[in-house]
py3Dmol code that shows the C-alpha trace and the ligand (Angstrom):
import py3Dmol

protein = """\
ATOM      1  CA  MET A   1      81.064  14.395   8.655  1.00  0.00           C
ATOM      2  CA  GLU A   2      79.722  10.887   9.159  1.00  0.00           C
ATOM      3  CA  PHE A   3      78.781   9.260   5.853  1.00  0.00           C
ATOM      4  CA  GLY A   4      75.883   6.865   5.987  1.00  0.00           C
ATOM      5  CA  LEU A   5      75.760   3.554   4.166  1.00  0.00           C
ATOM      6  CA  VAL A   6      75.742   5.053   0.678  1.00  0.00           C
ATOM      7  CA  MET A   7      75.629   2.624  -2.190  1.00  0.00           C
ATOM      8  CA  TYR A   8      77.280   3.510  -5.489  1.00  0.00           C
ATOM      9  CA  THR A   9      73.977   3.395  -7.265  1.00  0.00           C
ATOM     10  CA  ALA A  10      72.267   5.931  -5.027  1.00  0.00           C
ATOM     11  CA  HIS A  11      75.370   8.150  -4.922  1.00  0.00           C
ATOM     12  CA  THR A  12      75.751   8.216  -8.680  1.00  0.00           C
ATOM     13  CA  ILE A  13      72.085   8.705  -9.480  1.00  0.00           C
ATOM     14  CA  ARG A  14      72.188  11.706  -7.130  1.00  0.00           C
ATOM     15  CA  LYS A  15      75.187  13.077  -9.081  1.00  0.00           C
ATOM     16  CA  SER A  16      74.541  11.906 -12.642  1.00  0.00           C
ATOM     17  CA  ARG A  17      71.395  11.581 -14.652  1.00  0.00           C
ATOM     18  CA  GLY A  18      69.972   9.631 -17.543  1.00  0.00           C
ATOM     19  CA  ASP A  19      72.244   8.220 -20.220  1.00  0.00           C
ATOM     20  CA  PHE A  20      75.444   8.885 -18.271  1.00  0.00           C
ATOM     21  CA  ALA A  21      74.160   7.064 -15.163  1.00  0.00           C
ATOM     22  CA  ILE A  22      73.068   4.127 -17.352  1.00  0.00           C
ATOM     23  CA  LEU A  23      76.517   3.964 -18.967  1.00  0.00           C
ATOM     24  CA  LEU A  24      78.260   4.086 -15.574  1.00  0.00           C
ATOM     25  CA  SER A  25      76.009   1.334 -14.214  1.00  0.00           C
ATOM     26  CA  HIS A  26      77.050  -0.960 -17.095  1.00  0.00           C
ATOM     27  CA  ILE A  27      80.722  -0.252 -16.384  1.00  0.00           C
ATOM     28  CA  VAL A  28      80.121  -1.126 -12.732  1.00  0.00           C
ATOM     29  CA  LEU A  29      78.430  -4.372 -13.813  1.00  0.00           C
ATOM     30  CA  GLY A  30      81.551  -5.253 -15.829  1.00  0.00           C
ATOM     31  CA  CYS A  31      83.759  -4.517 -12.808  1.00  0.00           C
ATOM     32  CA  LYS A  32      81.684  -6.805 -10.579  1.00  0.00           C
ATOM     33  CA  PHE A  33      81.898  -9.627 -13.128  1.00  0.00           C
ATOM     34  CA  VAL A  34      85.667  -9.271 -13.612  1.00  0.00           C
ATOM     35  CA  CYS A  35      86.220  -9.023  -9.854  1.00  0.00           C
ATOM     36  CA  THR A  36      84.531 -12.419  -9.420  1.00  0.00           C
ATOM     37  CA  ALA A  37      86.540 -13.941 -12.293  1.00  0.00           C
ATOM     38  CA  VAL A  38      89.852 -12.597 -10.953  1.00  0.00           C
ATOM     39  CA  ASN A  39      89.122 -13.873  -7.446  1.00  0.00           C
ATOM     40  CA  LYS A  40      88.318 -17.325  -8.835  1.00  0.00           C
ATOM     41  CA  ALA A  41      91.385 -17.450 -11.114  1.00  0.00           C
ATOM     42  CA  GLY A  42      93.656 -18.908  -8.431  1.00  0.00           C
ATOM     43  CA  LEU A  43      91.033 -21.399  -7.329  1.00  0.00           C
ATOM     44  CA  ALA A  44      90.382 -22.304 -10.958  1.00  0.00           C
ATOM     45  CA  LYS A  45      93.980 -23.518 -11.178  1.00  0.00           C
ATOM     46  CA  LEU A  46      93.383 -25.704  -8.096  1.00  0.00           C
ATOM     47  CA  ILE A  47      90.220 -27.304  -9.451  1.00  0.00           C
ATOM     48  CA  GLY A  48      91.663 -27.915 -12.902  1.00  0.00           C
ATOM     49  CA  LEU A  49      89.660 -25.253 -14.726  1.00  0.00           C
ATOM     50  CA  ALA A  50      92.838 -23.548 -15.846  1.00  0.00           C
ATOM     51  CA  GLY A  51      95.075 -24.548 -18.704  1.00  0.00           C
ATOM     52  CA  GLU A  52      93.804 -25.300 -22.168  1.00  0.00           C
ATOM     53  CA  THR A  53      90.324 -26.624 -21.360  1.00  0.00           C
ATOM     54  CA  ASN A  54      88.041 -26.650 -18.310  1.00  0.00           C
ATOM     55  CA  VAL A  55      85.978 -29.540 -16.967  1.00  0.00           C
ATOM     56  CA  GLN A  56      83.304 -28.890 -19.635  1.00  0.00           C
ATOM     57  CA  GLY A  57      85.997 -29.262 -22.285  1.00  0.00           C
ATOM     58  CA  GLU A  58      85.585 -25.547 -23.160  1.00  0.00           C
ATOM     59  CA  GLU A  59      88.712 -23.595 -23.917  1.00  0.00           C
ATOM     60  CA  GLN A  60      89.727 -21.682 -20.795  1.00  0.00           C
ATOM     61  CA  LYS A  61      89.894 -17.990 -21.708  1.00  0.00           C
ATOM     62  CA  LYS A  62      92.811 -15.947 -20.407  1.00  0.00           C
ATOM     63  CA  LEU A  63      91.493 -13.467 -17.848  1.00  0.00           C
ATOM     64  CA  ASP A  64      92.388 -10.427 -19.916  1.00  0.00           C
ATOM     65  CA  VAL A  65      90.574 -11.821 -22.979  1.00  0.00           C
ATOM     66  CA  LEU A  66      87.556 -12.688 -20.808  1.00  0.00           C
ATOM     67  CA  SER A  67      87.609  -9.235 -19.182  1.00  0.00           C
ATOM     68  CA  ASN A  68      87.720  -7.564 -22.573  1.00  0.00           C
ATOM     69  CA  GLU A  69      84.721  -9.544 -23.797  1.00  0.00           C
ATOM     70  CA  VAL A  70      82.786  -8.691 -20.625  1.00  0.00           C
ATOM     71  CA  PHE A  71      83.367  -4.944 -20.962  1.00  0.00           C
ATOM     72  CA  ILE A  72      82.693  -4.865 -24.719  1.00  0.00           C
ATOM     73  CA  LYS A  73      79.371  -6.702 -24.152  1.00  0.00           C
ATOM     74  CA  ALA A  74      78.420  -4.509 -21.165  1.00  0.00           C
ATOM     75  CA  LEU A  75      79.260  -1.258 -22.975  1.00  0.00           C
ATOM     76  CA  VAL A  76      77.499  -2.213 -26.227  1.00  0.00           C
ATOM     77  CA  SER A  77      74.396  -3.470 -24.406  1.00  0.00           C
ATOM     78  CA  SER A  78      74.189  -0.183 -22.450  1.00  0.00           C
ATOM     79  CA  GLY A  79      72.983   1.422 -25.692  1.00  0.00           C
ATOM     80  CA  ARG A  80      74.932   4.586 -24.694  1.00  0.00           C
ATOM     81  CA  THR A  81      78.228   4.097 -26.532  1.00  0.00           C
ATOM     82  CA  CYS A  82      79.357   4.674 -30.116  1.00  0.00           C
ATOM     83  CA  ILE A  83      83.107   3.970 -30.128  1.00  0.00           C
ATOM     84  CA  LEU A  84      85.049   1.611 -27.837  1.00  0.00           C
ATOM     85  CA  VAL A  85      88.867   1.537 -27.640  1.00  0.00           C
ATOM     86  CA  SER A  86      90.319  -1.383 -25.708  1.00  0.00           C
ATOM     87  CA  GLU A  87      93.955  -2.162 -24.943  1.00  0.00           C
ATOM     88  CA  GLU A  88      93.142  -5.706 -26.057  1.00  0.00           C
ATOM     89  CA  ASP A  89      91.882  -4.774 -29.551  1.00  0.00           C
ATOM     90  CA  GLU A  90      94.104  -3.375 -32.318  1.00  0.00           C
ATOM     91  CA  GLU A  91      91.165  -1.539 -33.912  1.00  0.00           C
ATOM     92  CA  ALA A  92      88.420   0.565 -32.317  1.00  0.00           C
ATOM     93  CA  THR A  93      84.939  -0.979 -32.066  1.00  0.00           C
ATOM     94  CA  PHE A  94      82.198   1.082 -33.778  1.00  0.00           C
ATOM     95  CA  VAL A  95      78.906   0.114 -32.110  1.00  0.00           C
ATOM     96  CA  GLU A  96      76.123  -0.975 -34.489  1.00  0.00           C
ATOM     97  CA  PRO A  97      73.727   1.919 -35.297  1.00  0.00           C
ATOM     98  CA  ALA A  98      70.732   0.389 -33.505  1.00  0.00           C
ATOM     99  CA  LEU A  99      72.643   0.377 -30.187  1.00  0.00           C
ATOM    100  CA  ARG A 100      74.617   3.623 -30.583  1.00  0.00           C
ATOM    101  CA  GLY A 101      74.760   6.303 -27.891  1.00  0.00           C
ATOM    102  CA  LYS A 102      76.786   9.473 -27.468  1.00  0.00           C
ATOM    103  CA  TYR A 103      79.752   8.253 -25.404  1.00  0.00           C
ATOM    104  CA  CYS A 104      83.184   6.974 -26.442  1.00  0.00           C
ATOM    105  CA  VAL A 105      84.816   4.694 -23.892  1.00  0.00           C
ATOM    106  CA  VAL A 106      88.558   3.953 -23.785  1.00  0.00           C
ATOM    107  CA  PHE A 107      89.651   1.192 -21.438  1.00  0.00           C
ATOM    108  CA  ASP A 108      92.215  -1.359 -20.378  1.00  0.00           C
ATOM    109  CA  PRO A 109      90.032  -4.265 -19.263  1.00  0.00           C
ATOM    110  CA  LEU A 110      92.700  -5.882 -17.069  1.00  0.00           C
ATOM    111  CA  ASP A 111      95.811  -3.768 -16.668  1.00  0.00           C
ATOM    112  CA  GLY A 112      98.771  -5.521 -15.061  1.00  0.00           C
ATOM    113  CA  SER A 113      97.344  -8.966 -15.833  1.00  0.00           C
ATOM    114  CA  SER A 114     100.869 -10.425 -15.999  1.00  0.00           C
ATOM    115  CA  ASN A 115     100.784 -10.121 -12.181  1.00  0.00           C
ATOM    116  CA  ILE A 116      97.651 -12.261 -11.713  1.00  0.00           C
ATOM    117  CA  ASP A 117      99.457 -15.561 -11.024  1.00  0.00           C
ATOM    118  CA  CYS A 118     101.215 -14.127  -7.970  1.00  0.00           C
ATOM    119  CA  GLY A 119      98.070 -12.469  -6.580  1.00  0.00           C
ATOM    120  CA  VAL A 120      99.261  -8.865  -7.022  1.00  0.00           C
ATOM    121  CA  SER A 121      96.448  -6.312  -7.331  1.00  0.00           C
ATOM    122  CA  ILE A 122      95.467  -5.580 -10.952  1.00  0.00           C
ATOM    123  CA  GLY A 123      92.699  -3.480 -12.395  1.00  0.00           C
ATOM    124  CA  THR A 124      90.420  -2.072 -15.056  1.00  0.00           C
ATOM    125  CA  ILE A 125      91.065   1.502 -16.204  1.00  0.00           C
ATOM    126  CA  VAL A 126      88.364   3.534 -17.994  1.00  0.00           C
ATOM    127  CA  GLY A 127      88.040   6.958 -19.602  1.00  0.00           C
ATOM    128  CA  ILE A 128      84.863   8.447 -21.136  1.00  0.00           C
ATOM    129  CA  TYR A 129      84.400  11.129 -23.809  1.00  0.00           C
ATOM    130  CA  ALA A 130      81.038  12.544 -24.917  1.00  0.00           C
ATOM    131  CA  VAL A 131      80.374  13.245 -28.605  1.00  0.00           C
ATOM    132  CA  LYS A 132      77.776  15.516 -30.102  1.00  0.00           C
ATOM    133  CA  ASP A 133      75.337  12.832 -31.210  1.00  0.00           C
ATOM    134  CA  GLY A 134      77.038   9.507 -31.905  1.00  0.00           C
ATOM    135  CA  VAL A 135      74.961   8.990 -35.061  1.00  0.00           C
ATOM    136  CA  ASP A 136      77.965   9.054 -37.377  1.00  0.00           C
ATOM    137  CA  PRO A 137      80.985   8.400 -35.101  1.00  0.00           C
ATOM    138  CA  LYS A 138      84.496   8.992 -36.416  1.00  0.00           C
ATOM    139  CA  ILE A 139      87.805   7.937 -34.870  1.00  0.00           C
ATOM    140  CA  GLU A 140      88.571  11.639 -34.309  1.00  0.00           C
ATOM    141  CA  ASP A 141      85.767  11.603 -31.707  1.00  0.00           C
ATOM    142  CA  VAL A 142      88.023   9.518 -29.474  1.00  0.00           C
ATOM    143  CA  LEU A 143      91.357  11.162 -30.377  1.00  0.00           C
ATOM    144  CA  GLN A 144      90.734  14.089 -28.035  1.00  0.00           C
ATOM    145  CA  PRO A 145      92.928  15.617 -25.311  1.00  0.00           C
ATOM    146  CA  GLY A 146      92.381  14.030 -21.916  1.00  0.00           C
ATOM    147  CA  LYS A 147      91.026  17.327 -20.550  1.00  0.00           C
ATOM    148  CA  ASN A 148      87.899  16.689 -22.663  1.00  0.00           C
ATOM    149  CA  MET A 149      87.047  13.509 -20.786  1.00  0.00           C
ATOM    150  CA  VAL A 150      83.739  13.612 -18.892  1.00  0.00           C
ATOM    151  CA  ALA A 151      84.724  10.802 -16.506  1.00  0.00           C
ATOM    152  CA  ALA A 152      87.584   8.467 -15.650  1.00  0.00           C
ATOM    153  CA  GLY A 153      88.224   5.774 -13.122  1.00  0.00           C
ATOM    154  CA  TYR A 154      89.681   2.426 -12.241  1.00  0.00           C
ATOM    155  CA  CYS A 155      88.596  -0.700 -10.427  1.00  0.00           C
ATOM    156  CA  LYS A 156      91.319  -2.390  -8.379  1.00  0.00           C
ATOM    157  CA  TYR A 157      90.991  -6.164  -7.906  1.00  0.00           C
ATOM    158  CA  GLY A 158      93.010  -7.090  -4.830  1.00  0.00           C
ATOM    159  CA  SER A 159      92.526  -7.590  -1.070  1.00  0.00           C
ATOM    160  CA  SER A 160      89.348  -5.590  -1.692  1.00  0.00           C
ATOM    161  CA  CYS A 161      87.593  -4.597  -4.914  1.00  0.00           C
ATOM    162  CA  THR A 162      87.755  -0.811  -5.003  1.00  0.00           C
ATOM    163  CA  LEU A 163      86.179   1.430  -7.642  1.00  0.00           C
ATOM    164  CA  VAL A 164      87.685   4.932  -7.834  1.00  0.00           C
ATOM    165  CA  LEU A 165      85.739   7.288 -10.083  1.00  0.00           C
ATOM    166  CA  SER A 166      85.537  10.943 -11.074  1.00  0.00           C
ATOM    167  CA  THR A 167      82.812  12.547 -13.197  1.00  0.00           C
ATOM    168  CA  GLY A 168      84.536  15.922 -13.069  1.00  0.00           C
ATOM    169  CA  LYS A 169      83.347  16.888  -9.584  1.00  0.00           C
ATOM    170  CA  GLY A 170      86.116  15.364  -7.435  1.00  0.00           C
ATOM    171  CA  VAL A 171      87.068  11.733  -6.823  1.00  0.00           C
ATOM    172  CA  ASN A 172      85.132   9.115  -4.844  1.00  0.00           C
ATOM    173  CA  GLY A 173      86.095   5.568  -3.873  1.00  0.00           C
ATOM    174  CA  PHE A 174      83.679   2.664  -3.456  1.00  0.00           C
ATOM    175  CA  THR A 175      84.435  -0.774  -2.007  1.00  0.00           C
ATOM    176  CA  LEU A 176      82.519  -3.846  -3.148  1.00  0.00           C
ATOM    177  CA  ASP A 177      80.617  -5.620  -0.394  1.00  0.00           C
ATOM    178  CA  PRO A 178      80.428  -9.141  -1.860  1.00  0.00           C
ATOM    179  CA  SER A 179      77.573 -10.072   0.499  1.00  0.00           C
ATOM    180  CA  LEU A 180      75.437  -7.231  -0.900  1.00  0.00           C
ATOM    181  CA  GLY A 181      76.886  -7.236  -4.435  1.00  0.00           C
ATOM    182  CA  GLU A 182      77.001  -3.443  -4.097  1.00  0.00           C
ATOM    183  CA  PHE A 183      79.792  -0.875  -4.145  1.00  0.00           C
ATOM    184  CA  ILE A 184      79.672   1.113  -0.894  1.00  0.00           C
ATOM    185  CA  LEU A 185      81.014   4.696  -0.650  1.00  0.00           C
ATOM    186  CA  THR A 186      84.133   4.207   1.508  1.00  0.00           C
ATOM    187  CA  HIS A 187      86.443   7.017   0.278  1.00  0.00           C
ATOM    188  CA  PRO A 188      84.325  10.170  -0.236  1.00  0.00           C
ATOM    189  CA  ASP A 189      85.984  13.162  -1.921  1.00  0.00           C
ATOM    190  CA  ILE A 190      89.553  11.772  -2.141  1.00  0.00           C
ATOM    191  CA  LYS A 191      92.285  14.440  -2.051  1.00  0.00           C
ATOM    192  CA  ILE A 192      95.908  13.446  -2.679  1.00  0.00           C
ATOM    193  CA  PRO A 193      98.321  14.821  -0.020  1.00  0.00           C
ATOM    194  CA  ILE A 194     100.144  17.898  -1.391  1.00  0.00           C
ATOM    195  CA  LYS A 195     103.483  16.107  -0.907  1.00  0.00           C
ATOM    196  CA  GLY A 196     104.347  12.456  -0.351  1.00  0.00           C
ATOM    197  CA  LYS A 197     106.980  10.323   1.352  1.00  0.00           C
ATOM    198  CA  SER A 198     107.469   7.832  -1.491  1.00  0.00           C
ATOM    199  CA  TYR A 199     108.338   7.628  -5.155  1.00  0.00           C
ATOM    200  CA  SER A 200     107.279   4.839  -7.503  1.00  0.00           C
ATOM    201  CA  VAL A 201     109.340   3.895 -10.564  1.00  0.00           C
ATOM    202  CA  ASN A 202     110.988   0.830 -12.095  1.00  0.00           C
ATOM    203  CA  GLU A 203     114.593   1.792 -11.346  1.00  0.00           C
ATOM    204  CA  GLY A 204     115.701  -1.254 -13.306  1.00  0.00           C
ATOM    205  CA  ASN A 205     115.118   0.888 -16.409  1.00  0.00           C
ATOM    206  CA  ALA A 206     117.381   3.697 -15.120  1.00  0.00           C
ATOM    207  CA  GLU A 207     120.265   2.801 -17.438  1.00  0.00           C
ATOM    208  CA  ASN A 208     117.952   3.346 -20.434  1.00  0.00           C
ATOM    209  CA  TRP A 209     116.175   6.524 -19.285  1.00  0.00           C
ATOM    210  CA  ASP A 210     116.329   9.342 -21.770  1.00  0.00           C
ATOM    211  CA  GLY A 211     117.585  12.688 -20.420  1.00  0.00           C
ATOM    212  CA  GLN A 212     118.909  13.305 -16.956  1.00  0.00           C
ATOM    213  CA  GLN A 213     115.870  14.784 -15.239  1.00  0.00           C
ATOM    214  CA  GLN A 214     114.348  11.579 -13.918  1.00  0.00           C
ATOM    215  CA  SER A 215     117.736  10.321 -12.692  1.00  0.00           C
ATOM    216  CA  MET A 216     118.304  13.659 -10.955  1.00  0.00           C
ATOM    217  CA  TYR A 217     114.841  13.460  -9.373  1.00  0.00           C
ATOM    218  CA  VAL A 218     115.336   9.875  -8.161  1.00  0.00           C
ATOM    219  CA  GLU A 219     118.764  10.802  -6.743  1.00  0.00           C
ATOM    220  CA  LYS A 220     117.080  13.716  -4.932  1.00  0.00           C
ATOM    221  CA  CYS A 221     114.560  11.251  -3.449  1.00  0.00           C
ATOM    222  CA  LYS A 222     117.324   8.919  -2.274  1.00  0.00           C
ATOM    223  CA  TYR A 223     119.928  11.488  -1.174  1.00  0.00           C
ATOM    224  CA  PRO A 224     118.056  14.722  -0.306  1.00  0.00           C
ATOM    225  CA  GLN A 225     120.421  17.692  -0.055  1.00  0.00           C
ATOM    226  CA  ASP A 226     118.121  19.793   2.135  1.00  0.00           C
ATOM    227  CA  GLY A 227     118.301  17.585   5.237  1.00  0.00           C
ATOM    228  CA  SER A 228     114.799  16.171   4.639  1.00  0.00           C
ATOM    229  CA  PRO A 229     114.346  12.412   5.059  1.00  0.00           C
ATOM    230  CA  ALA A 230     114.893  10.205   2.012  1.00  0.00           C
ATOM    231  CA  LYS A 231     111.713   9.084   0.248  1.00  0.00           C
ATOM    232  CA  SER A 232     110.772   5.379   0.279  1.00  0.00           C
ATOM    233  CA  LEU A 233     110.667   3.464  -2.984  1.00  0.00           C
ATOM    234  CA  ARG A 234     107.323   1.753  -3.517  1.00  0.00           C
ATOM    235  CA  TYR A 235     106.857  -0.036  -6.885  1.00  0.00           C
ATOM    236  CA  ILE A 236     104.412  -2.887  -7.559  1.00  0.00           C
ATOM    237  CA  GLY A 237     104.548  -2.951 -11.365  1.00  0.00           C
ATOM    238  CA  SER A 238     100.764  -2.795 -11.686  1.00  0.00           C
ATOM    239  CA  MET A 239      99.660   0.740 -12.568  1.00  0.00           C
ATOM    240  CA  VAL A 240      96.279   0.575 -10.821  1.00  0.00           C
ATOM    241  CA  ALA A 241      97.932  -0.583  -7.573  1.00  0.00           C
ATOM    242  CA  ASP A 242     100.780   1.944  -7.767  1.00  0.00           C
ATOM    243  CA  VAL A 243      98.464   4.836  -8.624  1.00  0.00           C
ATOM    244  CA  HIS A 244      95.914   3.850  -5.941  1.00  0.00           C
ATOM    245  CA  ARG A 245      98.625   3.930  -3.247  1.00  0.00           C
ATOM    246  CA  THR A 246      99.922   7.258  -4.599  1.00  0.00           C
ATOM    247  CA  LEU A 247      96.403   8.740  -4.634  1.00  0.00           C
ATOM    248  CA  LEU A 248      95.673   7.752  -1.033  1.00  0.00           C
ATOM    249  CA  TYR A 249      99.104   8.239   0.592  1.00  0.00           C
ATOM    250  CA  GLY A 250     100.631  10.883  -1.669  1.00  0.00           C
ATOM    251  CA  GLY A 251     103.931  10.647  -3.523  1.00  0.00           C
ATOM    252  CA  PHE A 252     104.988  10.334  -7.097  1.00  0.00           C
ATOM    253  CA  PHE A 253     104.582   7.731  -9.858  1.00  0.00           C
ATOM    254  CA  LEU A 254     106.727   7.937 -12.951  1.00  0.00           C
ATOM    255  CA  TYR A 255     107.198   5.910 -16.100  1.00  0.00           C
ATOM    256  CA  PRO A 256     109.709   7.877 -18.186  1.00  0.00           C
ATOM    257  CA  ALA A 257     110.615   7.275 -21.786  1.00  0.00           C
ATOM    258  CA  ASP A 258     113.660   5.055 -22.263  1.00  0.00           C
ATOM    259  CA  LYS A 259     115.710   3.542 -25.083  1.00  0.00           C
ATOM    260  CA  LYS A 260     113.397   0.463 -25.214  1.00  0.00           C
ATOM    261  CA  SER A 261     110.234   2.637 -25.199  1.00  0.00           C
ATOM    262  CA  PRO A 262     111.185   6.013 -26.720  1.00  0.00           C
ATOM    263  CA  ASN A 263     107.627   7.318 -26.196  1.00  0.00           C
ATOM    264  CA  GLY A 264     107.262   5.699 -22.792  1.00  0.00           C
ATOM    265  CA  LYS A 265     105.454   2.411 -22.138  1.00  0.00           C
ATOM    266  CA  LEU A 266     102.067   3.543 -20.849  1.00  0.00           C
ATOM    267  CA  ARG A 267      99.193   4.188 -23.271  1.00  0.00           C
ATOM    268  CA  VAL A 268      97.859   7.712 -23.579  1.00  0.00           C
ATOM    269  CA  LEU A 269      94.104   7.121 -23.837  1.00  0.00           C
ATOM    270  CA  TYR A 270      93.382   4.455 -21.243  1.00  0.00           C
ATOM    271  CA  GLU A 271      96.334   4.675 -18.830  1.00  0.00           C
ATOM    272  CA  VAL A 272      97.914   8.160 -18.942  1.00  0.00           C
ATOM    273  CA  PHE A 273      94.741  10.222 -19.505  1.00  0.00           C
ATOM    274  CA  ALA A 274      92.484   8.269 -17.147  1.00  0.00           C
ATOM    275  CA  MET A 275      94.981   8.350 -14.255  1.00  0.00           C
ATOM    276  CA  SER A 276      95.974  11.972 -14.941  1.00  0.00           C
ATOM    277  CA  TYR A 277      92.305  13.012 -14.909  1.00  0.00           C
ATOM    278  CA  LEU A 278      91.860  11.390 -11.479  1.00  0.00           C
ATOM    279  CA  MET A 279      95.071  12.968 -10.145  1.00  0.00           C
ATOM    280  CA  GLU A 280      94.003  16.483 -11.157  1.00  0.00           C
ATOM    281  CA  GLN A 281      90.492  15.955  -9.797  1.00  0.00           C
ATOM    282  CA  ALA A 282      92.077  14.909  -6.476  1.00  0.00           C
ATOM    283  CA  GLY A 283      94.328  18.002  -6.354  1.00  0.00           C
ATOM    284  CA  GLY A 284      97.460  16.429  -7.841  1.00  0.00           C
ATOM    285  CA  GLN A 285      99.223  16.909 -11.167  1.00  0.00           C
ATOM    286  CA  ALA A 286     100.274  14.892 -14.215  1.00  0.00           C
ATOM    287  CA  PHE A 287     103.115  15.867 -16.554  1.00  0.00           C
ATOM    288  CA  THR A 288     104.583  14.187 -19.653  1.00  0.00           C
ATOM    289  CA  GLY A 289     108.047  15.774 -19.404  1.00  0.00           C
ATOM    290  CA  LYS A 290     106.974  18.333 -21.998  1.00  0.00           C
ATOM    291  CA  GLN A 291     103.431  19.426 -21.022  1.00  0.00           C
ATOM    292  CA  ARG A 292     100.389  18.895 -18.822  1.00  0.00           C
ATOM    293  CA  ALA A 293      99.404  15.297 -19.599  1.00  0.00           C
ATOM    294  CA  LEU A 294      95.725  16.124 -20.173  1.00  0.00           C
ATOM    295  CA  ASP A 295      96.655  18.666 -22.881  1.00  0.00           C
ATOM    296  CA  LEU A 296      98.286  15.989 -25.038  1.00  0.00           C
ATOM    297  CA  LEU A 297      96.488  15.468 -28.394  1.00  0.00           C
ATOM    298  CA  PRO A 298      96.734  11.765 -29.376  1.00  0.00           C
ATOM    299  CA  THR A 299      96.945  10.869 -33.081  1.00  0.00           C
ATOM    300  CA  LYS A 300      96.643   7.070 -32.703  1.00  0.00           C
ATOM    301  CA  ILE A 301      94.412   5.065 -30.355  1.00  0.00           C
ATOM    302  CA  HIS A 302      97.294   3.061 -28.814  1.00  0.00           C
ATOM    303  CA  GLU A 303      99.782   5.923 -28.627  1.00  0.00           C
ATOM    304  CA  ARG A 304     102.185   5.949 -25.675  1.00  0.00           C
ATOM    305  CA  SER A 305     103.608   8.747 -23.520  1.00  0.00           C
ATOM    306  CA  PRO A 306     105.994   9.217 -20.614  1.00  0.00           C
ATOM    307  CA  ILE A 307     104.097  10.099 -17.427  1.00  0.00           C
ATOM    308  CA  PHE A 308     104.981  11.756 -14.122  1.00  0.00           C
ATOM    309  CA  LEU A 309     101.971  12.037 -11.784  1.00  0.00           C
ATOM    310  CA  GLY A 310     101.143  12.416  -8.108  1.00  0.00           C
ATOM    311  CA  SER A 311     101.240  14.972  -5.311  1.00  0.00           C
ATOM    312  CA  TYR A 312     101.134  18.569  -6.496  1.00  0.00           C
ATOM    313  CA  ASP A 313     104.430  19.658  -4.915  1.00  0.00           C
ATOM    314  CA  ASP A 314     106.276  16.477  -5.963  1.00  0.00           C
ATOM    315  CA  VAL A 315     105.304  16.997  -9.609  1.00  0.00           C
ATOM    316  CA  GLU A 316     106.338  20.649  -9.332  1.00  0.00           C
ATOM    317  CA  GLU A 317     109.854  19.462  -8.412  1.00  0.00           C
ATOM    318  CA  ILE A 318     110.307  17.388 -11.558  1.00  0.00           C
ATOM    319  CA  LYS A 319     108.734  20.105 -13.714  1.00  0.00           C
ATOM    320  CA  ALA A 320     111.369  22.475 -12.289  1.00  0.00           C
ATOM    321  CA  LEU A 321     114.126  20.007 -13.217  1.00  0.00           C
ATOM    322  CA  TYR A 322     112.790  19.795 -16.784  1.00  0.00           C
ATOM    323  CA  ALA A 323     112.479  23.582 -16.979  1.00  0.00           C
ATOM    324  CA  ALA A 324     116.069  24.033 -15.762  1.00  0.00           C
ATOM    325  CA  GLU A 325     117.357  21.458 -18.272  1.00  0.00           C
ATOM    326  CA  GLY A 326     115.366  23.162 -21.013  1.00  0.00           C
ATOM    327  CA  GLN A 327     117.111  26.480 -20.267  1.00  0.00           C
ATOM    328  CA  LYS A 328     120.628  24.975 -20.653  1.00  0.00           C
TER     329      LYS A 328
END
"""
ligand_1 = """\
16
P6P
P 107.380 -2.483 -15.980
C 101.648 -3.600 -16.520
O 102.224 -4.446 -17.507
C 101.848 -2.169 -16.984
O 101.192 -1.955 -18.190
C 101.352 -1.203 -15.922
O 100.265 -1.703 -15.217
C 102.577 -1.002 -15.046
O 102.610 0.279 -14.422
C 103.739 -1.147 -16.044
O 103.247 -1.909 -17.140
C 104.909 -1.853 -15.421
O 105.947 -1.871 -16.384
O 108.256 -2.163 -17.184
O 107.855 -1.753 -14.747
O 107.173 -3.952 -15.740
"""
view = py3Dmol.view(width=600, height=400)
view.addModel(protein, "pdb")
view.setStyle({"model": 0}, {"cartoon": {"style": "trace"}})
view.addModel(ligand_1, "xyz")
view.setStyle({"model": 1}, {"stick": {}})
view.zoomTo()
view.show()
């Protein structure tokens, strides 16, 4: 089916109404702003804006600090949020009563920002919960299993600025047309291939991995015993980039627990849940090594978890390895 020139705004208003559409539009505004800032970052170094102060003598903000401020301002000014949890802030932000709405937003404003200086794709990751009224928000309103999210998505800042979003009715991808300043629907109804040809993991951590399952899985990828071709290793070290490739091409992304990070490195609310939500909406799976990732019940806002996500059949394989180990 040929898709016309559908702008994000029209597409979303057709699919979402009222407060939710207003909230999403403010998130999109934040993504556009950060995309511009990220694209300028390299140039800024060339024209001396980087470093401690810029030409106006103002202190040059680090991109992740700037991105955090942009999203906090955009989300508060939407008038539709009550609690904000950001990777950049130790404590949750409770929106002032006059501007409160009924949504809790958890986000990493610029995930993978350590990669910015070498031009590797980085991104913003967002998850949204709805609360009953938002009048008297409590931290428990945001400490919910990921399956309760009403939307999740990411915006990848790289060779193109791509917004991938689900509001619980499948996954759509939009690419920013800088000349229009609009996100155009370029990847309608994304479905992850049922099995992939690549696996994505930092094998440099292998010595520290806990348990044998992930090592057994990686060995299976490298030396398949069933005559199938070996899988390719694809690892960028920026979750948005690695997950985006996995979503479009299929395959498997894993960040297991290890001796350095006994609960895994990735954060439950705004990395594990958001990406797991998208994977399931696209027909894939997400597993923590013990359970379905979206069933996890977080007790702290910056809690971490191991994560294995990607193509349905690939995740089934590692679940089978864990099940077999569990029966020993
Ligand atoms: P490692 C980036 O710092 C990040 O939070 C994710 O974007 C990425 O998937 C992971 O850490 C990479 O971690 O240990 O492989 O460098």
